[in-house]
N, C-alpha and C positions, 0 to 999 in steps of 0.2 A: 118205411124204407129208410135206411141210413145212408145219407149222402157222403161222398168222398171228403167233403169239407170238414167232417168231424174226425177224420183220421189225422194222426200227428203229422205235421208237414215234414218233409224230408229236408235235411240240411240246416236245421235250426235247433237251438237248445243246447244244453250242456253236452260236451263231448263231440259236438258237430264241427268245431273249428280246430285247426292245427294248433298244437301247444308248443312245438319245438321252436327254437329261436330263429332258425333259418326261414321257415315257412311263415312265421308270424311277424317278421321284421317289416316295418313301414319304410317306404322309400320316399324321400322328399326331393323336389326339384332343387338343384344347386342354386344358392343365392349369389348375386353379383359379387365379384371379388375385386373390382377395379377402383373402389373408393380410395382416394389418397388421403392419408392422415399424416400429421407431422410426427416424425421420429427423429430424435436427436442423434446426429452422427458425430462421433468424436474422432477426429483425425488421429491416426496412429503414427505419431511422430515423436522423435526424441528431441525435446526442446532444448535449445542452447542459444547462445548469443547471436548465432547466424540468422535465427528466425525472429529476432526482435522487431525488424521493420514490419513483417506481416502481422505479428501480434499487436503491435501498436496501432496499425491501420484497422484491424478488426475491432479494436476497442473504440476507435473514433467512429467507425461505421455504426456500432451499437448506440453510441451517444447521439448520432445523427438520426437514427430510427426513433429513439425516444423523443427527440425534439420534433420530428415530423409528426409523430403521434399526438403532439400537443398543439398542432396547428402551424408548425414551422414549415418553411419551404423545402424544396428539394436540395440535396447536397450531392456533389459529384466527387469521386475519388479516382485519381489516375493510378493505374496499375502498371503502366509501361516502364516505370523506373525500378520495379522489383526484379531481383534475379530469379533464376529458375526455381530454386528451392522455396523461396518466399511466395512466388506466384502459385506454385503447386499447392502450398498450404492454404492459400486463399481459395483456390478452386475446389479443393476437397471439402473445405468448411462450408462453402456456399451451396454446393450440390445443385440440383435442378428442382424447381417448384412446379406449380400447376400452369403458369401462364407463359406463353412464348409469343413474341411479337416480331413481325417483319416490317421494317420501314424501308420503302423503296425510294430511290433517288440517288443522289451523289453526295456523300457515299451511301451505299446501301448498308443498313445496320441490322444486325441480328440481336434481339433482346431476349434474354432468358431470366425469368424470375428465379431467385434462389429458393431454397427451402424455407427461408425467412421471408414472409410476405412483405412486400414493399421494398425489398432490397434486390435491385436489378443488375444484371451483368450485361453490358453493351459491348459488342465487338464489331469492328469494321476495319477497313484499310486505315492503318495508322491510328486506330482507336481501340483502347482496352481500358474500360472504366467500369466502376460500380456507381450506380445512382440510387440514392435513397429517397423515396417519396411515394405518393399514392400511385403515380404512373409516370414513366419517363417523359420529360418535357418534349423531347423530339417526336414522340408518338402523337402528341397533341398538335405540335406546331406543323407537322407535315401531313397530317391525316387527310385533308381534303384537297391537297395538291393533285391535280388531275393526272392520273396515269393513263386513263382513257377518257376523253372529254365527254361531258354530259350533253346529249343531243336535245334534251327537253322535249317539248311538244313536236319538235321536228323529227323525232324518231319515226322510222317508217311504220305505218299501220297496216295490219292485215285484218281480214274479216273476223278472225278469231280473237282479236284484241277487243275486249268488251269492258271490263271493269278497271283496267289500269289507268286510263287518262284521268278519271276523277281522283284516284289515289295520288297521282303526281301533283295535281293541283293542291291537294291537302298538304302533302309533304313540303312542297315548295313554299306554301304560305307559312307553315310552321318554321321552316328553315329561315325565311326572311325575318320573322319576328322573334327568333330565339335570342336570348341573352344568357351569358354564363351565369349559372346558378338558378336559371329559370326552371319551370316545370318541364319534366320529361314527357314527351308525347310519343305514343306507341301506336303503330298500325299493325294489328295482328292478322297476318295473311292466313294463318291456319283456320281462323273462324270466318273468313270472307270467301265468297265464291270467286274463283278465278281459273283461268286456263293456263297452260304452259306458255302460250303465246303472250298472255298478260305479263307473266314474270320476265320473259325475254324482253318485252318492250320496256318494262320498268328498268331493267338492267341497262339497256341502251340509253334510255332517257336520262338516267341519273349518273351514268358513267361509273368510273372506278377511281377511288382515291389511292393514297400511297401507303396505307397501313392495313395489315391483316393481323388478326389476333386469334390465337387458339387457347382456350381455357379448358384444362383437363381436370376432371373431378369424377363425380358420379355421372359418366357420360362426358360428352364434349360440348363446348359452346364455341362456335366459329363466328367471328365478327369481322366485317369488312367495311372500311370507310368508302362511301360513295364520293363522287366529285361534286355533290351538292352539299354545301356547308352544313355541318352538324347532323347530317343524316347517315346512319349506320344500318347495315343489314346484319341482323343478329339471328342466328339459327342454333337451336338446341337439339342435340342428338342423345338418345339413350345409350346404355352400355352396349347395345347391339348395333350401334351406329345407324339407328333409324331416326329420321327427322321427326321430332315430336312438337316443335314449336318454331314457326318461321315469322319473323317480325322485321319491320323497319322501326328504328328508334331515332328520335330527334333529341340529341343531348350533346354535352361536351365530350363525354366518354361513357360508354355503357358501364353500368355499375359492376357487372360481373368481372370486368377487367381491372377494377380499382381496388387497391389495398385500403381498407378502412383505418381510421385513426387508431382504433383499438388493436388492429392487427400489427400496425407499425410499432406501437408501444410494446406489444407482446414479443415482437421480433427482436427488439433491442434487449429485452430481458433474457430471452432464450439464447441469444448470441453471447451474452455475458456468462451464462451458465456453461456454454461450450468452452469458452476461454478459461474458465476456472478449472474445468475438467482436463483441458490440455496441459495446464501448468501443474 
């Protein structure tokens, strides 16, 4: 007796699959498109003697970026003395980069990194400046000024607060012993068991500082200073804005918000290239 398994299977073999392009086309999931990369933008201006102040200032900014990349300190340039045409040229050349910072207090300051890493535009009441450096000095100086005081161990406990108090002890100890340039200490909440009430208790216990940072790239990184010295809340989100990494970091400034020396040197060179193209 011949079983059915000896018969040629249906739907397989030559001629069994469609050969036309429409039926045979493979479809792939779309890849993320939000990755920011540097693209040189050349301002479309007619250069004449009226724009000499802006061009000279851009050249000085490029030199400051190169110096900062070699270990030099921050340099600040006042833009308030420029007329409208020169200020517009500066703004168009700088553009907007990946990092934005809000500094609370008096005055409140909005900081936007330009497309040139390490070149920052700072705006506030009676303030219009460009600062060149790894990170604006004001963002470091005001970071842990309490916008909402830290309650510490006095924060109200509920029965659902289980693992937060030992984490506060650890972070407070690392905060007290931290020195600039010291080793960064990270507490990875994503890998630790905790409840929503644990997070709420830690938020109350450590308070809120005066600096918030958003770093945009492949996804977002949101950074908030606490009122506990040197302690930052650092959260990473993917391109769908889903939280993928939640941490506390004890450091002078989270590395993701800092322009590296190599970036600063590169920014100086790129800015000079733009100046050459403008002329």
